[in-house]
C-alpha positions in Angstrom: -11.2 16.3 2.1 -11.1 19.5 -0.1 -8.3 19.4 -2.7 -6.9 22.9 -2.9 -4.8 23.9 -5.8 -2.3 25.7 -3.6 -1.7 22.6 -1.5 -1.2 20.4 -4.6 1.2 23.1 -5.9 3.6 22.7 -3.0 4.4 19.3 -4.3 4.0 19.6 -8.1 5.8 23.0 -8.4 8.9 21.1 -7.2 8.2 18.2 -9.6 8.0 20.7 -12.5 11.3 22.4 -11.6 13.2 19.1 -11.3 15.2 17.6 -14.2 15.5 14.2 -12.5 12.9 12.5 -10.2 13.1 9.3 -8.2 9.9 7.7 -6.9 10.0 5.8 -3.5 7.5 3.5 -1.8 7.3 1.6 1.5 8.8 -1.6 2.7 6.8 -4.8 1.9 5.1 -3.0 -1.0 1.4 -3.8 -1.7 -0.8 -3.0 -4.7 -1.4 0.6 -3.6 2.3 1.3 -3.1 3.3 -0.2 -6.4 0.4 1.3 -8.3 1.4 4.7 -6.9 5.2 4.4 -7.6 4.9 3.0 -11.1 1.7 4.8 -12.1 3.3 8.1 -11.2 6.5 7.2 -13.1 4.4 6.6 -16.2 2.4 9.7 -15.7 5.4 12.0 -15.2 7.2 10.6 -18.2 4.1 11.4 -20.3 3.6 14.9 -18.9 7.3 15.7 -19.0 9.1 13.6 -21.6 12.3 15.7 -21.2 12.7 14.7 -17.6 14.5 11.6 -16.2 12.0 9.7 -14.1 13.0 6.6 -12.1 11.2 4.2 -9.8 12.9 2.1 -7.1 11.9 -0.8 -4.8 11.1 -4.4 -4.9 8.2 -6.3 -6.6 6.2 -9.1 -5.1 6.2 -12.0 -7.5 2.4 -12.1 -7.9 2.3 -8.6 -9.3 5.4 -8.6 -11.5 3.6 -8.9 -14.8 1.7 -5.7 -14.1 4.7 -3.6 -13.3 7.7 -2.0 -15.1 11.2 -3.1 -14.0 12.6 -1.3 -11.0 15.5 1.1 -11.7 19.0 0.5 -10.4 20.6 3.8 -9.7 24.1 5.1 -8.7 24.7 7.5 -5.9 25.1 10.5 -8.2 21.6 10.0 -9.7 20.0 10.1 -6.2 22.0 13.2 -5.3 20.9 15.2 -8.4 17.2 14.1 -8.2 14.0 15.2 -6.5 12.8 12.3 -4.3 9.1 11.8 -4.7 7.7 9.7 -1.8 4.3 8.0 -2.3 2.0 6.0 0.1 4.4 6.6 3.0 5.9 9.6 4.8 7.6 7.9 7.7 11.3 7.6 6.8 11.7 4.4 8.7 9.2 2.7 6.4 10.6 3.9 3.1 12.1 0.9 1.4 15.1 2.4 -0.5 17.1 4.3 2.2 18.9 6.2 -0.5 16.0 8.7 -0.4 18.2 10.6 2.1 20.7 11.4 -0.7 18.1 13.3 -2.8 18.6 17.0 -2.9 14.9 17.7 -2.2 11.9 15.6 -1.2 8.2 15.8 -1.7 5.4 13.4 -0.7 1.8 12.4 -1.5 0.3 10.2 1.1 -3.0 9.0 2.5 -1.9 7.9 6.0 -2.5 9.8 9.2 0.4 12.1 9.9 3.1 10.7 12.2 5.1 13.8 13.2 6.1 16.8 11.2 8.0 16.9 8.0 10.7 19.2 6.6 9.5 18.7 3.0 6.2 19.4 1.2 3.6 16.8 1.9 0.2 16.5 0.3 -1.9 14.3 2.5 -5.5 13.1 2.3 -5.9 10.8 5.3 -9.5 10.2 4.2 -8.5 8.7 0.9 -8.8 4.9 0.7 -5.7 4.7 -1.4 -2.6 6.8 -2.3 -3.5 6.2 -6.0 -6.8 7.9 -5.5 -5.1 10.9 -4.0 -2.6 11.0 -6.8 -5.3 10.6 -9.5 -7.2 13.5 -8.0 -4.1 15.7 -7.9 -3.4 14.9 -11.6 -6.9 15.7 -12.6 -6.8 19.1 -10.8 -3.3 20.0 -11.9 -3.2 18.7 -15.4 -6.8 18.0 -16.3 -6.5 14.3 -17.0 -5.1 10.9 -15.9 -2.8 9.4 -18.6 -4.0 6.1 -20.1 -0.6 4.6 -19.3 -1.2 5.1 -15.6 -4.8 4.2 -15.3 -4.2 0.4 -14.8 -1.8 1.0 -12.0 -3.8 3.6 -10.2 -6.8 1.3 -10.4 -4.6 -1.5 -9.0 -4.0 0.6 -5.9 -7.6 1.6 -5.5 -9.0 -1.9 -5.8 -6.5 -3.5 -3.5 -6.5 -0.9 -0.7 -10.4 -0.9 -0.7 -10.4 -4.7 -0.8 -12.5 -4.6 -4.1 -14.5 -1.7 -2.7 -15.7 -3.6 0.4 -14.0 -1.2 2.8 -14.9 2.0 0.8 -17.7 2.3 -1.7 -18.3 6.0 -1.1 -19.5 8.0 -4.1 -16.2 9.9 -4.4 -14.2 6.6 -4.5 -16.4 5.1 -7.1 -16.2 8.3 -9.1 -12.5 8.0 -9.3 -12.8 4.3 -10.2 -15.1 5.4 -13.1 -12.6 8.0 -14.3 -9.8 5.5 -14.2 -11.8 3.0 -16.3 -12.7 5.7 -18.7 -9.0 6.6 -18.9 -8.2 3.0 -20.0 -7.8 0.9 -16.8 -8.3 -2.8 -17.9 -10.0 -4.1 -14.8 -10.6 -7.5 -16.3 -6.9 -8.0 -16.8 -6.1 -6.7 -13.3 -8.7 -9.1 -11.7 -7.4 -12.0 -13.6 -3.9 -11.4 -12.2 -5.0 -10.5 -8.6 -7.5 -13.3 -8.0 -6.1 -16.2 -10.0 -5.2 -19.4 -8.2 -2.5 -22.1 -8.5 -1.8 -25.3 -6.7 0.7 -23.6 -4.3 -1.9 -21.0 -3.4 -4.5 -23.7 -2.7 -2.1 -25.6 -0.4 -1.3 -22.4 1.4 -5.0 -21.7 1.7 -5.5 -25.1 3.2 -2.8 -24.4 5.8 -4.5 -21.2 6.8 -7.9 -22.9 7.2 -6.4 -25.7 9.2 -4.6 -23.5 11.6 -6.9 -20.4 12.1 -8.0 -19.6 15.6 -10.7 -17.4 17.1 -10.8 -15.3 20.2 -13.7 -13.0 21.0 -14.2 -10.6 18.1 -11.0 -11.8 16.3 -10.2 -14.5 13.8 -6.4 -15.0 13.4 -3.8 -17.3 12.0 -0.1 -17.7 12.8 2.0 -18.6 9.7 5.6 -19.8 10.3 8.0 -19.5 7.3 8.1 -23.3 6.8 4.3 -23.2 6.0 4.8 -21.2 2.8 8.5 -21.2 1.7 8.6 -24.9 0.6 5.6 -24.1 -1.6 7.6 -21.4 -3.5 5.5 -18.6 -2.1 7.4 -15.4 -1.3 7.0 -13.8 2.1 5.3 -10.7 0.8 2.8 -12.8 -1.1 2.1 -15.0 1.9 1.7 -12.0 4.2 -1.0 -10.5 2.0 -3.5 -13.4 2.4 -5.2 -12.0 5.6 -8.6 -11.8 3.9 -8.8 -15.5 3.6 -10.2 -15.4 7.1 -12.3 -12.3 6.8 -15.6 -12.1 8.7 -15.6 -15.7 9.8 -18.8 -16.5 11.6 -19.5 -12.7 11.7 -16.3 -11.8 13.6 -15.5 -8.2 12.8 -11.7 -8.3 13.1 -9.2 -10.6 11.5 -5.4 -10.8 11.7 -2.5 -12.7 10.1 0.9 -13.1 11.7 3.5 -14.2 9.2 7.1 -15.1 10.0 9.6 -13.4 7.7 13.0 -14.6 6.4 14.8 -12.5 9.1 12.7 -14.0 11.9 10.5 -11.0 12.4 6.7 -11.3 12.3 4.7 -9.2 9.8 1.3 -8.5 11.2 -1.7 -7.6 9.0 -4.8 -6.4 10.8 -8.3 -5.9 9.2 -11.8 -5.0 10.3 -15.2 -4.6 8.9 -14.9 -0.8 9.4 -16.6 -0.8 12.9 -13.3 -1.2 14.8 -10.3 1.0 14.4 -7.4 -1.6 14.1 -5.0 1.3 13.5 -5.1 1.9 17.3 -3.6 -1.5 17.9 -1.1 -1.2 15.1 0.2 2.0 16.5 0.5 0.5 20.0 2.8 -2.1 18.5 4.9 0.3 16.5 3.0 0.2 13.2 0.3 2.1 11.5 -2.2 2.3 8.7 -5.9 2.9 8.5 -9.1 2.3 10.5 -10.0 -0.9 8.7 -6.5 -2.0 7.5 -3.3 -1.6 9.4 -0.1 -3.5 10.1 3.0 -3.7 12.4 5.9 -6.0 13.1 6.6 -8.3 16.1 9.7 -10.1 17.3 8.1 -13.5 17.6 4.9 -15.4 16.9 4.4 -15.7 20.7 3.8 -12.0 20.9 0.8 -12.4 18.6 -1.4 -13.2 21.5 -0.8 -9.7 23.0 -2.0 -8.2 19.7 -5.1 -10.4 19.7 -5.9 -9.3 23.3 -5.5 -5.6 22.3 -7.8 -6.1 19.3 -10.5 -7.6 21.5 -10.3 -4.5 23.7 -11.1 -2.1 20.9 -14.3 -0.2 21.2 -16.8 -0.1 18.4 -16.6 3.0 16.2 -19.8 4.9 16.4 
């Protein structure tokens, strides 16, 4: 996608006019969401030290040491602030519903548009991560990526590309290069993202003992009592779908994880030759060609998703 200065300006002109900015991400935040929210908070505080900049939302336990604390805000702060939404533009999926209180909204996203929006949105649906889109915007608008943001932008890029397995295009690797040159400590990030502990190994054992196959799909159903007694949080448990990737050459894999409220979080992945977003959309979710998700009411419904995944045509 071509990044035009006038398109970027629709978002960043509002940012520059605002005295107070609150950054919002999506429910069940992943590395890209959190890297976008907290990376942009750091960047905006460096570029505009006179502005008040806040970030709201939850942290999964496994990423806590990489992130700054979330801000707790009163109603007045929301009302006097510009709401800056990243990695999501569907209001139903924004985690902190106080975004509706903000006097104005802007958004930078990399998902396919789901409807029309009453606020400025810069969208690159071809970008593998929201952090890549944000990094490119900062480079074009301000000429650099702050060193304080580089780690977090790289976090989003490496997690949403699954360590560049889903996207190793020259433009993606060029931004990775620029982030490392700006100061991203990839060794530290990898040490946090890919370390193991005894609870993780026990969870891994459960997944391997209970995985199933059907046609093109490998999948596993994970009830809450499989991970909660291990001290693993639901967001962390739900993000282990790649434990069953490409099993025996199957191009699609899926994880169905029971949440505390009884709903089922669904993570869908493919090798890039099948558009799992089609299935996610059919069940009320969304995402990207090779990585998408949705929610179900019960684990029994998972078989319908597997059936739909098997009906997907190969992307030519």
